[in-house]
N, C-alpha and C positions, 0 to 999 in steps of 0.2 A: 165981304162973305169972311161971317167966321164960321173957323171947323172943329169942333171939339175932339181934339185928339186925344182925351182919355175913351181909348180902346174900347175901356169895359161898358161904358155908356153907348156902341156902334150896333145898333144889327146891320151885317154884311150880308149885302143885297142879292146876292148875287148866288147862283144855286146851282152851277155848274161852270164847269173849266175844262177846254180843249186846248189841245195841242196839236194840230195839226203841220202838214208837212207834205210837200211832193216826194215822189218816189217814182226810181226806175224800172225797178224790182220789188213791189207790192206783193208778189207772195212767197221773196225771200223774209222781207219785211213783220211780214204774219207770222211766218213760221218764227223768227228770229222772238217775238214778243209775244205768241200764242206758247207756242212750244216750248220754248224757255225761258220768259220772263213767269209762265203761265198767265197772261194779263185774259179776261174773258172776249169772245166775241159779241157785244153790245151792238153793233150794227152794221151796213153793211150798205152799196148801191151801184147799180151798173152803165154806162154809158149815159151820166146826164151831162147834158151837152158836151160829151165826148171824155167826160170826165169816172171814172169807180173810183171806188174808195172800201176803206174798214177802218170802225170806228171799235179801238181797243179799250175796253174799260179795266182803272186800277183800282179797285177790283171791280167798280160797278160806272155808270154813266157823270155820277157824281164829279170825278176826277178820268179823264179816258185823252186818247193820242187816237188820232187820226189819219190817215195814210193814202194816197188819193195818185194814181197817176193816170195821165191824158192820152190821148189814142195817135195827137199828134205831136208833143214833147219829148222827146228822149234823152236830154241831156239839163242837168238842176249842176251849180256851182258846186263845191265836195265842203265841207266843214271841218275850220280850224279844229285841230285836237283838242281845242279846249271847251266846244261843242258838249255841254254835258247834258245830261238826266242822270242824278242822282240816287239811286234809292239805298233808303232808310232799313235796316233789317232790327231787329230785334234783340239776334245772338249773334255770333259768328257761326253757328251748327247750320242757324238757318240761311246764312250769306251763300254759308261755303255749299249745302246742296246747290243752290243754285248758281253759284260758277259752275260744282261739273256739269251738272247736265250743258251749261251752257257750251262750255269745252270740250263734252263729249258728240256735240252738234258740228264740233268746227269750229269752233270760235275764241281762240288762244286769247291769254293776258297781252292787254299791250303795255309799254309803258307814259303814264300818263305826263301829259305837256308840262302840267303843274305839280311842285313833287309834293303838295301837300296832299294829294291823291294820293301818293307812293306810301305814306305812309298812316295814310287812313280811309284806303277801300282798294278795290281789284276794280280793277278800267279794261274793257272789254268793248269792240267797237262791232254796230250789228252792222249791215249787210251794205248799207250807203258809206259804211265810215263814221258815223257819230256814235259819237262814245258812252258807255253808261258807265258810271259810275256804284257798284256796289257796295256798301260800308254796315259793318258788324251793330253797332250803335245808334241810337238815336242820336242825331244833332245837336239838337235845343229842346227845350220850354218854356216856355211863357208860362211864369207860375206869377200869384199872387204875390207884387212887392219887388218882380223880376222883369216889368218890362221894360 
């Protein structure tokens, strides 16, 4: 099977991306991402075969997070300190607005596992111990001739 790796000629057929994970603290996670990071609640469900959950758009359903809890499961493995969601802002001011809001909500800055993030972002743990890194500039872009 031949695959055309010239990405300019490929139509990306995926219309949505969902990152889903279970939690023991659904309300705490929703507060962190909805109030702290200003994600939009795009859906939720209750007691679906024992599961309840909330979907939060980044900023809409195109890319979104789903957090679920189960009535009979109340313990999940802790993430490593290098499990990250990295968010790139367009400016220092925008990034710092979000960092300030999270700090006022009681979420302190933590030292990252990887020293790269110490110099390139600000790391904060969500209520489950998963880390988000807030960066003050876009990481990279694919420009014609730089693929």
